[in-house]
N, C-alpha and C positions, 0 to 999 in steps of 0.2 A: 354168876356174873353175866350181865347182859352184853350182847355183842354190839360193837359200835355200828352206827348207821353207815352203810357203805356208799361212797360216792364213786362214780366211774373214774375220776382222775386219780385219786389217791390209791384206789384199788389197783388200777393199771400200773401206777408207779411202783407200788410195793411188789406186785407180781413180776414186773420187769427186773427189779433189783434182785429178787429171789432167783429168777431164771439165770441172770448174769452170774451170780455167785455159784450157782449149781454147775453151769457150763464152764466157768473159769474160776475155779476155787483160788482163794488167796491164801498164801502161806501164813500159818499162825492161828487160823481160826476156821470154824465151819459154822454154817447157819442154816436153819430150816424152820418150818412151821411147827408149833406145838401141836396144832390140830389142823388138818388139811382144810377144814371149813372156815378157818379164821385167819385171814392175812395180817391181822393186827397184833398177833402174839407170836414171837419168834423165839426159838431156843438157840442158844449160842454156846459153842465150846471154844474157849481160848486156850491155846497151848502156851505154856509159860515160855517167854522169849529166852533164847540162848544167851548165856553170859550175864544173866540177871539173877536176883534172889528167887525169882519165880520159875526158873528153868526146871523142866521136868514135871511141872504141874499141869493138871487138866482142870480148867475152871469153867463150871457150868453157869450160865447166866440167862436171863430173859430180857428181850427187848419188847416193850409194850408201846405200840404206836397210838397216838390220839386220832380221833376222827379228822382233826384239822391238819394232819400230816400232809404235805411237807411244810406247812406254814408254822407249825409248832413241832418241837423235837419229841422223839420217843423218850421213855425212861428206860434205863438199863439197871438191872439188879442182879448181882451175883447170887446164885443159889449155893454155890460152894463157899464155905466160910473163908473170909479174906481178912487180912490184917494190913491195912494201908491207910495213911493219913487222909487220902482223898476218896475213900470208900466208906460210907456210913456203916455203923455196926450191923444194920439190917441188910447190908449188901448193895444199897443204892449207890450208883457211881456218880461222883461229882467231878465232871470235867466241863470246861467252858462251853464246848460245842453242844452240850446237852442242856444248857441253860436257855430259857426263853429269849427270843430276840429282843434287842433294844439295849438301853443303858443299864448297867449294874447299879442298883440303888446303894450298894456299899462301896463302890468305887474300886473294886479289885480287878474288874475286867473291862476291856474296851468292847464296844458294841460289835466290832469286827471279829472278836474272838468267840462270840456267842453263836447260837444257832442261826444258820442261814438255810433257806430252802434248797440250796445247791448241795448240801451235805447228803451223803448216802449212807446206807448201812456199812459199806466198806470204809468210808472216811471216819465213821463213828468208831468202828472196831480198831482201825489203825491208831486212832487217838487213844483208845483205852490200852492198847498194847504199848504204845509210847509211854503212857502213864506208868505202867508196870515196869517198863524198862529204865525209867529215869532214876538216877542215883540221888536226885534232889527233889523229892516230892514237895508240893506246895504246903508249907507249914503256916502261911499267913492266915488262911481261913480254912482250917482243917474240918473235914466231915467227921473224922474219927479223932477226937481230941486225945484219947489215950494212946493211940498209935503215933500221933504226932509227938507227944511227950516222950514216948519210947525212942523215936528217931533222934530227938534232941538230946535226951539225957541218958539213954541206955541203948546205944546202937547195937551192941552185941546181943542184948536181950531181944531187940526188935528183929534182928536177922534170924535168931534162933527160932522165934515164934513163927516167922514167915516160912522158914525151912520145914518146920513141923507141919504146917498147913499144906505145903507143897507135897510133902511125902504122903500125907493123908489123902490129898486129892488124887494123886497117882494111884494109890491103892484102891480107892473107891471107883475110879474110872474103869478098873478091870474086874470089879466084883460082879 
């Protein structure tokens, strides 16, 4: 995979955000570079939020920043298997602030809910933690149709599947 062309402004912005998160860690997640020579690929660890189905889990993910960052949002993909209506089966996270700026062609989101250059790695991860913490995932336009169907039609089965993934994630975190 070729490295993005580095521009001084986005390079500096990403470096600053990384330094800030290193100096002042935020409860619930940790962030670092996959490879010290590439500021555009971050590895993330989200700790399952307390009092949620995901409590006790350790979920690994990647944040991949485009060259145009912060004008365009990064993509976030869980490496740890996830079962959630708003996370695609391949792990790609579907939250409003990670959608390109502007109007939603399908009418589900207001432009103000989508990506804005003021968002930071911290605001993205807080949004994803909020997604995992919600008792009511967005079922109107699910990224994972099967998980959404489970939430609607088989809540106990959905919860059981999530708990199984949480247990596995915790076991793998300490392997």
